[in-house]
N, C-alpha and C positions, 0 to 999 in steps of 0.2 A: 237370464237368471243362472246363477251358479248351480251345478248339480250338488255340490257340497259347499256349505257355508259354515265356518267355525268362527265364532266371535267371543272374545274375552273368556276363554275356557280356563277354569281353575280346577285343580284336583290335588288333595292332600291325602297321604297315608300316614296317620299318626302325626308326628312332628315334621315329616318330610313333605315339602311342596314339590310335586311332580310336574304339574302344569301351572304356569304362573301368568295367565292372561294371554293364552295362545290365540292367534288370529290366522285364518287361512281360507282362501277361496279357491275352488277347483271348478273350472269351466267344463262344459260339455265337450267330450272328445279328447280331453287332456290326460296325460299321465303326469302326475305330480309325485315326486319322490321326497320322502322325509329322510334326511341324512343327518346323523349326529352321534355323539358318543353314547355309550351305555348309560341309562338313567336319565336321559334328557327328555323322556316323555313320549317317544315315538309309539310304542306299543299301547301305552295308556290312551293315547289319542285315538288309535284305531279301535280299541275296545269300546270307547264312548261312542264313536261314530256307528259302531255295529249294535249299540244298545246292550252290550254285555256288562257295562259299568256305568254308573251314574256320575255325572259331573257334580262338583260342589257349587259351581256357579258358571255362568256363561250359556251360550246357545249354540246348538248344532242343528242344522237343517239339511235334509236330503230332498232334492227337488222341491224346495220351498216348504216342506213339512218338518215340523219339529220331531227329532228322533224319539221314537216310541215303539211300542209293539206293532203299530200300524205301518211303520217304515221298514220293518224287517224284510218284507218281500222286495224292497227296492235295492237292497244291499246284498252282495255276494262276498263272503269271506273265505279267503284261502289262507289258513293259519300256517305258521312255520312248522308246528307239529301237526301232522295230518289228522283229521277227524274221521278216518275211514274204518270200516269194519273189515278186518284182515281175513276173516274166514268166509267172506262173501266174494263173489265174482265182481269185476268192474261194473258190468251193467246192473247187477243187483244193488250195488252201492248207489249208483245214479238213480235207480228206480226208488230206492228207499228215501233218499233225500227229496226227490220230486214229490213223493206222497206227503212228506212233512209240509210242503208248501201248498198242498191241496190241489195238485194238478189232477186232471181226469185220467182215466186209464189210457184213453187214446192219446191224449197230450203227452203223457209220460212215455208211452211207447215211441212216439215220433221223436220226442226230444232226446231220449236215451240213444236211439239209433243215430241221430244227427251228431251227438257229441262223441259217440264211439268212433264214428268215421272221422270227424274233424280232428280229434286228438290221436288218431292212429292207434286206437285201443283195440280195434277189431282183431288184430293178430294175437291179443292176449285175452280174448273173450273167455277162454276156458281155464284161465289161470287165477287161482285165488289170490287176492290182493297181497296177503302175507308173503307170497312167493315172488312178488314183483320186486325189481330193484328199486332203490330209493328214487331214482329219476322218473321211473314209470309211475310210482306211487304219487309223486308230486304232480305229474301230468294229470292223473286221475283226480287228485285233490283240486286242481284248477278247474277241471271239467265239472266237478260237484258244485263248486262255487258259482258256476254259470247255469246250473240246471234249470233255474226258475226265471231266466232272462232278466237279471237285475239291471237297474239303471247305473249303479255304481259298483265297481269291483275293488275290493280291498285285499291287498297282497302283503302279508307280513313276512319279510325276508324270504321271498319265494324260491330262491336258489341256494339258500345257506348250507344245506346239508347234502348237496348232490355233487357229482363229479363234473369235470370240465365239459365233457361231451353232452351230458344231460343239461348242464347250465345253458350251453349254446342253443340246444333244442328248445328249452323253455323260453329263452329270450326271443326266439323266432315266433313262438306261439303268442307271446305277449305283444310283439310287434304287429302281428296280424290282427289281434284284438284292437289295438290302437288304430290301425289303418281302417278297421271296420267301424270306428266311431265310438268304441267303448270308453267310458270315463273310468280312470284307474287311479287309486292312491296306493303307493307302495312304500314300505320301509326297507332299507338296505344298509349294510355296512360297506358295500362294494361301490366305490366311486366309479369304477368302469361300468358297472351295471346301470347306475343312475345316468351316467354320461351317454350311454347308448340308447336307453329306453325313454328317458323322461323329457316331456315338453318343458317342464320347469322343475327346479329343485329347491326345496325349502331346507335350509341349514338350521338345525335346532340346537339350542344351548340353554340350559337352566329352565326348561319348561316353556320356552318361547321360540318363535321363529326369529332367528337373528338376521338372516339374509334369505331372500327369495328371488328367483329369476331364472331365465333360460340359462343353459350352460354357457353360451357365448357371453351373456350379460355377467355371469358370475366370474368368468375368466377375465373379463375386462376390468374387474375390480381388484385384481391382483397387480400390485405395482412391480411387474416384471415383464420383460420381453423374452426371457429364456430362464431356464433353471439348470444350475450345475450341481451335480452330486459328487461330493468329495469323500474319498477314503483317506484317513489321516492317522499318523502315529501320535500326534499331539493335538487333541481336539481344542484345547484352550488357545494354543498359539495360532492354529489355523482359523479359529473363529475370530480372534482379534484381528488377524491380517485381512480376512474377508470383510469384516465390518468396517475396517479402515478404508476399504475400497468402495464403501457405500452399498454393500450387499446386505440383504436381510438373511439371517442364518437361523436354521431350525435343525435340531437333532432329528435324525431320520434313519431308523432301522440300523443303528450302529454307525451311521455315516453322518455327514453334514449336507443339508440341502440348502443351497444358496439361491436366492431370487436375484436375478441380474436385471438392473434397471434399464440397460440398453442391450440391443442385439449384439451378440458376441459369437465369435467362432471358438472352436475347441482350442485352437492355438492361442487366441487372446486370453482365454481363461487360464491355461497352463502358464503363460508368461506372467500374468497378473498375480497369480498365487505362488509364484516361484519363491522357495525358501520357507514355505509354510508346512514342511514335512508331510506333503501330500503324496500318497503312493499311487492313487488312481483318480481319474476325473472322467465323468460322463456328462454330456450336455443333452437336455431334454426340452421339448416344448412345454408350455404351461398347460396343465390338465386340471380336471375337477379335483383330483387329489390334492394338488397344490393350493387350489382355491379353498378347499376345506381346511387345510392346515393354516393358511394365512388368515382367512376370514373368521374362523372360530378360535384361532389361537391354540390349536391342539398340537400335541407332540405325537407324531405317528411312531408306533413301535414296530411296525412291520406290515 
């Protein structure tokens, strides 16, 4: 049985269709990432899973139970904007949310102590949350989402607002949760994050899952053996020349990203594109970022 089952989910806001028959299954112990452009329905999906928003049609089940007030204790939500009390200490925040879930005094004390240790918060036990850095606040936000031992952890862009060092630390914590058997659904705009953390990735477009699979499965759907990134003084001329070579070309952060159908060396690429007014060339392996671009037909701006 799937821990999370989403079938034919629909949601409209006024005249805008946000979810248009979305289907997704998440198995026990998986991390499934939702990846897609703004407005594709990622956060709306999570809000419905958490019971914060009603669907117009379709079915969502957690551990076989239809989402309702009774499934709230099965789900832990770590929102992008933390729901912490800034004038309380970390342990006081944990204790407060544990009380909301009806945990006993002894259970709260044991669970708070456990999470303070697991998330290395003990060193900040006497610091009010408002004085913690964004990375430490998000670490506490994650601990709060786990305070009631949920069956499903929902992470909405968990590292969007933290620095690189804090992001790496949070990735390590999420990996430990995954290795411990936690079932996780996360949204992210970072393909590197999804590539590192996720068992499977669901690429969303227009309120539906357009493609889903493991990272290797998604990479295999890209018709390329390598990727060349070209800096050019004449985009139109270079694009025409690259397409004449049988390369798929996408605009990419002010450059051109070319999907090469055969394995090529940097020398091969430079010689093939000679005369295309190219000032620099780099060669890369195919990554999830390239799969996102190709499979969703998106233009990446940076």
